[in-house]
N, C-alpha and C positions, 0 to 999 in steps of 0.2 A: 541491045538496050537492056535486057534483063540482067545480063552479067554486070553491067555498070551499076545498076540499081542495087544488086546484091553486094557488090564491092563497097558501095557507099554505105549501106546498112552495116556491113561488117566493120568498116572503118569507124563509123559513128559509135558502134557498140564497144569497140576496143578503146577508143578515146574516152568514152564514158567510164569504162572499167578502170582505165589508167588514172583518170581524175579522181575516181572514188578511192583508189588505192593511195594516191598521194594525199588526199584529204585525211584518210585513216592514219597514215604515217605521221602527218602533221599533228593530229590530235594526240597520238601516242607519245610523240616527242615532247609536246607541251605538258602532258601529264608527268612524264619522267622528269622534266625540268622542274616542275612544281614539287615533286617528291624530293628531288635533290636539294632544292632550295630549303625546304622545311627541315631536311636532315642536317644540312649545313648550319642552319640557324640554331637548331637544338644543340649541335656539337659546339658551336661558338659560345652559346649561353652557358653550357656546362663548363667549358674551359675558362671563361671569364669568371664564373662563380668560384671555381677552384683556385684560380690565381688570386682573386680578390681576398681570399682568406689568408693567403701567405704573404701579403704585402706588409712590410714594416712601416710603422709610423715615421714621419719625417723627424730628423734629428733637429733639435732646437738650435744647435750651433750652425747648421747649414742654413736654417731660416734667417738667423742674424746676419750671416755673411751675405746672403742674397739681398737682404734689406739694405745692407751697407753699400753693396754694389749698385743697387737701384738709386739710392740717394746721391751717390757720388758721380753717377754718369749723367750727362746732359745730351740725350739723343736729339733734341730739337736744335742744338747749336752746331752748325757745321764747323769743321776745323779749317783754319786758314793755313794755306800751304804756300811757301815761297818757292817760286820756280827760278832755278838758276839758269843763266844763259850759257851757251856753248860757243867756243871759238871755232875757227875754220877747220881745225884738226878733229873736232868733236869732243874735246875735253871741256869739262865744266870750268867756268871762270869764277874766281873768288867773288864773294859778295862785297859790294862797295861799302 
């Protein structure tokens, strides 16, 4: 009976130590992820700031072309398509 009790105490102690170790690792991993996140954010902000300085202003001619394309396109009106019928051999028949 005493051996079983000692084994139960040792098992509970080892499980407690294991759970404590897993909790410690979880906290360390979360801290490392937070550090990595802040480092990535700082690197991205630096890169964006550096790239933003080197961007050319838009060409006025490109702006005019885009405006012309926008005014000449009708995205709300669907195109009507004529479907040609096929004969028994699979060839398209001429439109009547």
